[in-house]
C-alpha positions, 0 to 999 in steps of 0.5 A: 608046099616042100616042092617050094621049100627045096627050090627055095633053099636051092636057089638061095644056096646058089647065090650064096655061091655066086656071091662068094665067087665075085667076092673071090674074084673081086678080091684076087683081082685088087691084088693083081691078079690075072682071072680067066673063066677058062679054056673051053666052050662048055655049057653054063652052069645052073650058078653061071646062068643065075648069076648072069641072070642077076646082072653079073659080069664078073667071071663066073666059073673061074678056071685059072688065076694068076699073077699079073705084072710085076708090080703086083708080086709083093701084093700076092701073099697067102692072104690071096691064097685064102681067097681061092676056096671061093673058086671050087672050079679052078683049075690052073694057079701060077703064082710064081715070084710071089709071097706064098708061104706054107700056110698060104697052102692049106688053102688049096685043099677046097679045090678038087678041081686043081690040075696045074699049080706053079709055085716057083721062086716062093716061099714054100718048104716041104712042110707046106706039101703036106696040105697038097697031098690030097689034090688027086686032081693035080697033074703038073706041079711046078716048085723050082727056087724054093726051099722044097728038099728033094726028100718033099718032092718024093713024099710029095710024089708018093702021095700023088703019083699021077702028078708031074712035079718038076723041081729045081733046089734054089740056086741049082738053075 
């Protein structure tokens, strides 16, 4: 009996996670984002197998999100960032030239797999960088054309010593 309950709880959790990912993908696509499952032929996870079994066709474990065409730029903002925690496998995020602010960076805390982040020409400042300090998987971060200062970059670099940070202040490019 206990085994049946455990299996039921696990299946319920998997269905919940699958729906959460599907909702996040749909919301990001609606805002003009490009969403990709990734770069390799890794075996399907349990959540991916369940989604396939349920007949869902949206990308499963999303590994890459980027802005779409030029016309989508004003649509990509902190509300889009709020959808990202629904994609825990996300590895790369490219939102250059969008309306992302410091508040939007708080939503990246729930992305333990994030390795590459590009937010060139966005509205972020030093204050938002504090939200990134726990992203130990982050290896490449681009923040040129923002209001981030050299001091802010240095504080983040101290917190993330394995991350390469590319930064040119506004007007220096």
